[in-house]
N, C-alpha and C positions, 0 to 999 in steps of 0.2 A: 790569198795570202789571209783574207780576212775569214774565210771559212774555217781557217785552223782554229780562229780565236774563240773560245768558249763563250757563252753569253753570259754567263757571271762575271767573267773579265771585260765583256763590251757593256754592261750595265755600271761595273766598278768604274770604267772609264768615263762613261757620260756622267756619271755624278760627279766624279772629279773635274769632269771637265765645267759642269754647270756651278759646281764650287767657286772653282777658281773666275768664273765668267761673273758671278754674283759678287765675290770680292774685288775684282775690277772695276764693275758697276759703283759697288759702295766708295771705293777708293776714288774714282771720279767724281761721285754726286756728292759726296760729304763736305770736302773741303770748299766748294764752291756754295753751298747752302749756307754754310756757317759764315763765309765771307759776306755773302748778300745780306744775312741776318742783321751783322753787327755793321756793315755799311749801310743798310736803311736807317739804322738808328742813328748812325753819324751823320748821315745826310739830313734828317729830319731835324736833328738838334742844331746842326750849322744854320739849316736855312731857318730855321726859327727865331736863331740869335740875329741873324741878318735882318728879319721881319721885324723884330724889335730895335734895332739901331736903327733903321728906316723911320719906323715911327717914331721914335725919341727926336730924331735930327729933324722931322718934318713938322712937329707941332703945329699943324694947321696948313701946311703948303699943301695944295691940292697934288701938285706933281709929284711931291715925297709919297702921298697917299696912294697914288697912281702905282707908284715903285713897290710899296708896300703889298697894293693888291695882286700886283704881278709875281711877287717873291710867294706870296701865299698860294697863287694859281700853281707856280713852279713846284711847292713842296706837295701839292695835290697831283700834279704831274707824276711825280717821281715816285712818292711814296703809296698813294691812295688808288685804289681802283675806283673808278666816278660810279656816283648814284647817289641819290637823297636816301631811298629805303634800303632795306637789305635784299627784298626780292630785286631791285635795279641793280643791284652790285652784283648779285649773284649771276644775274642774266649778262650781265657786261663780263664778269669773270668768264661765265660758258661760252661766250662769243669769241672773246680773246683766245683762251684753250683749244676752240676749235679751228680758230684761222692760224695758230701757230701749228697745230697738228697738220693740217693742210698745206702749209707750205713746208714742211718737212717731210711729206708725202705720208703719211701716217694717217690710217683709217680708224676713226674710234669707234669700237662697237658699244658703249654706252657713258653717260655722264651722270652724276646724282650729286645733287647739292647737298652739302653738309651744314651743319647749325653754326651760326657764330660762336666764337670763342674768344678768350682773352690770354695773352701770352705777354707776359713782361709788360702790363698796362696798354698793350696795342690789342685792338680789336680785329680779329680776321674772320673774313668767310673763306669757305672751302668747295673743292669740287672733288669728288672721287671718279677717277676716269679709268676705264677698260678698253683696253686694245690689244692687237696681236699684230704683230710687225715682226721684222728682222733688226739686227743689232745695230745695223748703221741708222737707219731711221731711228731707232727708240735714241741713240746718241743724239743725233740732230735734234730730234724735238726736246732733250733734256738741256741742251745748249741753248735752244731759242726761250724756253721757258725760264731759264735762271739768267739771261740775259736782257729779258724782256722789260719794259718801263710801261705802266707803274710795275714795282717789283712783285714777283713771284716768287714763291718758295714751293719745292719739291719736299713734303714734311713725311711721305712715307712713299716707299717703291717697293713694289714684290713682283718679280719675274721668274718665270717657270718655263721649259721648253713646252711648246704646243704640240710637236709631233713627238711625243714620247712612243719609242718602240717601232717608229716608221724607220724605213730603209732609206730614206731622201738624203741628198748629200748635203755636208755642210752648208752649203751655198743657199740652200732651201729651207734652212732651219727657222721655223717662225717661235716668236717669243710671245709668251701671255704674260701681258703687262696689267698691274694693277698700281697705279698711283693715287695720292692725295696731294693737291696742289692747294695753295693757301695765297691769300692776298691781305693786306692791310686795309684797312677803310676808315673813313673818319666817322666817328661817333655822331648820332643826330644828338641836335643839344635840345632837347624837349626841356619846354619850361625854363630854357634859359633867357635871361634880359638881353634885349638888343644891343 
C-alpha cells in the first residue's frame, strides 16, 4: 500500500509529522519552563524573607543564627548551582546534566559550556547539549531537567529527525537534539566587606 504513495506525498507527510512533533514538544516544554522560572524567583524571595525574619528575631542568639545559616543553605540548594568560581559552577552543571541524561537512558554526543549571562537580575551559567535519541528518552530527560534541584531551565530546544529518507520503522526513529540548559548561580562578592 505504501508503494502506491508518491515520494512527494511521503515527504509532505513526514514534514507534517515533524511539525506536529515540534509543536507537541513546545507545548509540553514551554509551560514548565515558564513555571520553573517564576517559581525560582518566588522561592528565592520567600526564603530570603524568611532568612531576614530569622535574623531580626535572633539579634545575637546563636541558635537563631544557625537557623538563618540553614535557611541560606536551603536557598542555595534550591536556587543555585554550587561552586565558588564560574569554572566550578559549569563543571557542576555539566556533571548534573550528564547524570540526569544517563538516568533517562540518553547518551550525550557533546556538551559545550556557555558564557555567564544575566536575566532579570539573576546570573546564569549555561551548557549546550547535543544528543541523538528517541522521543521517549527525550521526554524523560526534559522532565528530569525541569524537576531537578537546584533548578535547571531548558532555554532553547531544537529537534530534527536523525534518519531522514531512511526506511526505518517509526519505533526506530531517532531525533537529533540540540538544547541549551541554564542554571542560576550565586555571584561572587569580590571586594565585599565581610
